[in-house]
Each structure stands twice: as C-alpha cells, then as structure tokens.
N, C-alpha and C positions, 0 to 999 in steps of 0.2 A: 224540706229538711234543713236542719242546721248542723254544720260541722264545727267541732271545737278542737283546737290544738293547743295543748298546754306546754309551758316551758318553765324552767326554774326548779326549785326543790333541791334536795340534797341533804347532806349531813351537817349539823352545827352543834356546838356546845351550848349547854343551858345559858340563857341570857343573850344569846346571839340573835342574828336577824337573817331572814331570807325573804325573797320576793318571788311570787308566782305570777305568771302572765298567761293569758288565754286569748287566742285570736279566734273570732267566730266568723263564719261565712254562711250565707244562705238567706232565705227570705225572712223578712220581718225582724231581723237581728236587732236593728236599731230601736225597735219599739217594745222589746220584750225585757222582762226583768232578768238580770244575770246574777250569778252568784257562785259561791264556793261551798262545797260540802267536804267532809272528811270521814274516813272509816279506819279505825284502829283495829288491829288483830283481835278477833273474837267479839267485836262490838258492832252495833248497827251504824249505818251511815247517818251522820248528823249534820245539821246546818251549821255553817261557820259564819257566813255573811252573805247578804244580798244587796243589790243596788238596782233601783228602777232607772228608766230612761231619764227621768228628771233629776236623778241624783239622790233620791231618798234611800237611806241605808238602814239595814237591820243587822244586828250582830248577836251571836250567841253570848250569853252572860260570861262564859269562860274565856272569851277573847276580847271583851270590851276593854278599851284603853290600851290594848297591845297590838291589835291588828287593824289595818285600814284597807277598805275596799274602794276601788276607784274604777271608772270606765271612761273610755274615749269613744264617743259615738261616731266620730269621723273615721277612726281606724278600726272600729268594731272590736275593741279589746277591753278586757277587764283584768285588773291586777289585784293582788293581795299582798300588801306589805306586812310582814310578820316580825314584830320586835319582841324582845324579852321572852324569847321562846323557852318553853318548859318541856321536860320529858313527856308530860301528858299530851303535848301537841303532836307527838309522833303518830303519823297516820299517812294513808294515801289520800291526797287531796284531789278533788274532782271539780272541774268547771261545769257549770250548769246553766241552761236557759229554760225559762218557764214555757209551758204550752201557750201558744197564742193563735187565735182563730183555729184553723184546722191543722196547724203545724204542732206536732207533739213536742213534749219536752225533750231536751238533748243533754247528753253527758259527754265529757271528755274522757280520755283514756286513763286519766289518773297520773299523778306524779308523787313520788315518795318523799316525805319529809321525816327526817330522823333527828331527834334532839337527844344527845347523849354525851356524857363526859368520858 
C-alpha cells in the first residue's frame, strides 16, 4: 500500500499563487506515476496533472501554462505550483499514485483550495 500526505492549499484571491505538496510512503512509490486531481462541489473528480518517474508530464487543458507539477524521487514527494489562479480552480485537490504491479492506486485525504475575491 501507498500512503499519501498532502500539505498546502488554502484561500487566495484571483491571480494569486499556491503550492501543494504530497509526501508518499510505501512500496514502489519511486516507480509509479504520481499526480493531482481535483473535485469541485457538485462535479466529478478530474485530472489536473500527472508526472512519471522519468519526469514526463501531462496537464489538463484548463491548467496548462499556469500549473507546474514536479517530483523528487529521492524524497518521494510530488508538488503542484499553481499560478494565476482563477475562481474555477476552487476545489478539493487530491494527491494520487497509479496502480503498479499488485499495489492498487492510492489517494490522499484532499486539501481545499479556494480562489475568491
């Protein structure tokens, strides 16, 4: 199993920035794809960004050019730098690791991001 602990988040005005961090522990963490998802009230959970062990990234169109995902394979962490935040970015953000071998996918507990004036 993989355990994920998130930090960061909070409230910010439109145009502001926030940084989310996630520390992972458990088997195969260093070789599985990690990422961030978000869920706004009344909406389905959606992908924000993912990053492979080798550093290949994938972003939702809605965050391209504003968000940056990064990982540190030595520290087993993944971060999400969010700039130029918009009210539509308001959601609970979840850290995620993909299923690998017999280890199922894992989710963090979620952290609230609120963008409001």
